[in-house]
Structures are given as C-alpha cells and as structure tokens.
C-alpha positions, 0 to 999 in steps of 0.5 A: 577677687573671689567669686566664691561662695564661703559655704563649704557645702557650696563650694562642693556643690560646685566641685559636684556639677563642674564634674557632672558637665565634664562627660558631656564634653566627650562623644556623642554629645561633643561640647568640647569647650566643657573641658575648660569650663569644668576644669577651669572651675575646679581650678578656681575652687583649688586656688581658694582653698587653703586647706589641702585636705578641703582641696583633695575632697573637692578633687574627689568629687569632682572625679566622682561626678566626672566618673559617675556619669562618664562610665556609669555603663559599665554595670550594664555590661557587667550585669547584662552581658558579664553574668554578675548579679545586679548588686554585684554589679553595681558594687564593682561598679561603685568600687571603680569609680570610687578608685579612679576618682582619687586621681584628681583628688591627688592632683588638687592635694598635690598642687595645695601641698607642695605647689601652692606658691607655683599653682598656675605654673605646675597644675597643667603638669600635674594634671597630666602626670596624675591622668597618665598614672591613671592609664597604668597604674593596676593595668589602667583605664585610660578613659575620659582623658581630657585631651580625647575630649578634642577630636572636634576642636582645633587642639586635635591638630597637636595629637600627632606631636604630643598625643592625647596626653600632651592635649590634656596638658594644653586644655588645663594651659587653657584652664588656669588662663580661665581661671587668671583671666577671672580672678586677676587684674589687668596684667595678669588676664593680657598674659593669660590672653595671649596664652590663648591666643598663641594656642590657637595660632600654633593650632592652625600652623600644625593643621596644615602640617603632614607628618606622615604621606599618602603611598598612593595606594588604596585598599578596597576594604569591607566591614561586616557587622553581624549585629549579633545580640550578646545574650545568643552569641555563644548559645550553640544553638546559633552557632550556624545562624551565626555563620550565615548571617555574617557570609551573608553579609561578606558574599557581595564583597568578596572582591574587596583587598581586605574583608574583616569581621570583628571581636569574636565573631566566629562563635567557637574555638579555632581548633573546633571551628573547621566547619566555618573556617574551611568555606571560608579558606576555600572563599579566600583562595578564589578570590585572593581577598585578605580575611580577618575575624576575631576568634579564641585561639587555643595553644595547643601545647601550653593550653593556653587561651587568647583573644585573638584576631585570624588571617586568612592569607596564604596560610592562617596566621594570628594576633594575639590580644595583649592588654586584657580586661582585668575581670573580664578575660582574666581576675588579678590578684586571683588568690585574694580575690577567687573567694569574693568573685565567687560570692559575687557570682562572677562567671571569669575568663580565663585568656593569656596575653599575647606577646606586647611586641607582636604587633603587626600582621604582615602581607603583600597587599599591606602591613597591619598594626593590630588591637582588639577592643580597648586595647585601642586606648592605650596610645603608646601601645598602637604607636608600637606598630609604627613605622612598620604598619600602614594601616591600623585595624581594630576589632571589637565587640561594643554588644557589651556596653549597651544602648549607652554612650561607651559606643560613641566614647570608644569610636572617639578614642580611636579617632585619637589613635588614627591622629597620633599616628597619621594612619587610616585606622579600620575599626570593625564591631559586633554593633557598632560603630564600625567606622573606617577613619582617616589619618587626620582622625576624620571618620568618612564611612560608619556604620547605624548601631545595632543593625547587620551592615556590609561598610565598604570603603576605600581605605589609603596607605600611609608611610612614615612618622608623627613625633608622637608615633616615634616618640610617645608619651616621653616629651610631654612626659618629661616636659611636666616632670621638669616643671614639677621638679622646678616647681618643687625646688622653687617652692622649697626655697621660698618656704625657706625664706619665709619668716616663722 
C-alpha cells in the first residue's frame, strides 16, 4: 500500500517538512518522538522511490531543512561575535549546511543503489555510518546526532552501552518499524510491533543497571557565570571590571572544594595576567580550594598559543584544548583559503592543538576529565579520560551563540556525555547554561541565562567504566559494518540470479 502522492514535487515537499521538524526533537523543545516520525517519513519516501538520483535529492532536502533550522544560529556567532560581515556570515553558514546535508543524501543514495532488496535490514546501519562520518570528516560536526535527541526518552538507557551513535541506530530501527507497519500487511505489522516492544523492554531493563559506582565522596563545587557580553569581553578597558565580577561572585565560596570559571574567563594571556592570577593564587593557598579557569596560554619556547584551562593547586597546570574549531580557532587549508577569508573580512585566531592523549588534571581531591567548548560533542574524545577520571568538566563560552537554541542543544550534548560515561559532568559557561549533571544525565542544578550567577552544589565522584567508555563506538560500528557487508553480498547474489 502506497500512501504517498505520485507528484514528485509533493514528495520533495514532504521530505522538506519532515527534515524541518527534526530540530524540534532536540532541546529546548524536547519532542523526542519527532525523530521517529520524521525519519519514518523519509524512509517511506526512499522505499517508494525507484530512482537513485531522486533518493539522493530527497535525502538532501531532508538534511538541508533539518540543519537549516537546527544550526541556523551559526550565522549569529560568525557575524555578531566572530567579526565576519553579514554577507560572509550567511555565505559561510550556507556552505556548511549545504555540505553536511550531503550525509543523509548519501545514505539514501547508497540504500537505493546497493541495498534495495534489503532496505529494511541495512538502512539503520547506513544512517549510523554516514552520521558517524559527519562526526569526523574535515574535523567533524557531530551536532544534531539523532541519538542525542533521546536524552529524555527511555532510549537514553542505551547510552552507557552503545553511546549516542548506537541510539541513532535504534531510532532508525524504530523508524523502519513504523514504515513497515504503515505499508505492510498483518505479518510485517506484527513483526515491527514486536521489535518496538522488545526495544521498550530492553530500555526498562537497562534503566535499572548501574554501570559505574559512586565512590561515596562528594565535592563541594561552585561554577561561576560572569555573563560578560561577548562584544566587550576582550576590550582592555573592561579587564579589571571582568575580574571584579568573577571575583565578587566567587568570594562567598572559597570554602568549596572546587571553583570553576568558564572558557577564557580571564581576558588576558596567561603570561600577561600576573595581576589577576597572583590575587587568585593567594586566595587558593589560604583556602586550599582548587581553582580552574579558562585562559589563553602561550608556550614561551615554541610561541604557540593554546585555548586552555588553568588549574591552580599546589602549582599552576594546564589542560590545552585539542579539538579546535575550524575557521574560529584555526584556519584549515590556509594556503587555499587565506585570500577568500581576507575578502570576506574574517578575523582568524591562530591556536595550536594540545596533546590529544592529555585529558586529565589530577589532584589530591579528584581526577578530572577535561574538555573545552564543543570538545564535549565528541564522545570518543571525552571517553579517553576514563577510567581514571572521577568526574568530567567542560568549560565553554556559549555567548558566541547569542539568545538562540544552541546553548540548549549544547547542554543536551553534555548530558549525553555524562550518561555514556557514568560520571557527573560540571559545565561552566560564560552566559549559561551552566549546569551540574549527574551520572544518569539528569540536570540537578543549572543557572539562568545571561545573568551573573554562582552555581553551588554537591557533585559525586564515580569509579568504573561503562561498556561505552571502555569500547567506544567500536561495538555498534562493527555491528553496522557487518550488516552492510552481509547486505551487500546478499544483494549481489540476488542481482546475479535475476533474469536479464
């Protein structure tokens, strides 16, 4: 039974509408069930389309609508705060959306070209692999992974086992089951219903399992949110005022075990900030409170600059950001793009990457797994801090996103990292949303946005490893590639015996 209109334009419109709805499955809207509905609509369109070229177009339109709405905030940060002119900001945003829309398009094309007779078997694996590729090709952009939309659903219980990519796979399985139910007769409908019921039962079982263990030791922590407007953050005239704001918010909490200021909260290079840092160091020694803050650090011997987190304990130590933001913190393909960027009036930072293996800051009170800004979007990188880390920390400056949906999406991503690894995650941001997230991904304390705020809470330390923190994406990727290999072989054999 085909429920779709025969008109090609009408089908393309359905793909656009389905894609445009997907961002509403994510924070701040959290209508997570939309992921199943939109994806099942796309899968239905693909299955009922004979042309491989048309499946590519339908997937592209779906992706362009999805990302066009879901990451439309990019032009805000690029224009208002990144310094690019408005034409360049929209052009760059368009290029990025146009590029990442190729991934769902490629998924549809490959399904139609190589797996048409085994469509239902292979499509979840194909979607996962293309989504995974989007997360690392050209440094990656793992935003709006379908699995992340399920932080408030029962499927979140799969996070410690197979991560957000694995949950994306399950979302696709549910969407395929809905598609089968819509177009099948009694037997396929019963089978698809059983698959969904099995997933629900498995979710309930996994919810009751604790993969990691509370060490029975809590930290008293304070996250300081200065709410410094991005447009004045680096103005030298406001340096002392910025310090006064952060220092004033911190003053009542020097009895805490840990105080954290957000990304680049100290608006100076480390080697030029003695006036700030010496005052903080005195307070740290008197209180024995661990202190962390984002700061730009220069290696004096190599003249390299790093986006860093400074830890003041018995001595000064740094975590240097490894996964830099292309076009924001460094320029990829510099020889090819330098002239274009000058034309578009794009000011470029020139940071260097830190050591990818150096994810820990160890102290007597706890071992911290560190990340800066959107590094927490990369689950495979965050898990590198395990099993040693007792707790995870992310500092960010979401002021770059303005009053958009991006800070809410970023908080949801952080929740997924906490669930995957069975660790508390402390998230300190400049303008919000600062938060304390428990090992199950629940936000137990959060700050208001765009207001100076000191968020004080207790955070538990955990030990042990979840299956995901131990094996990463290896389990679900191996399973997906096995499905695709089997599907390809079966399709090839089927093509050989078909009458010519």
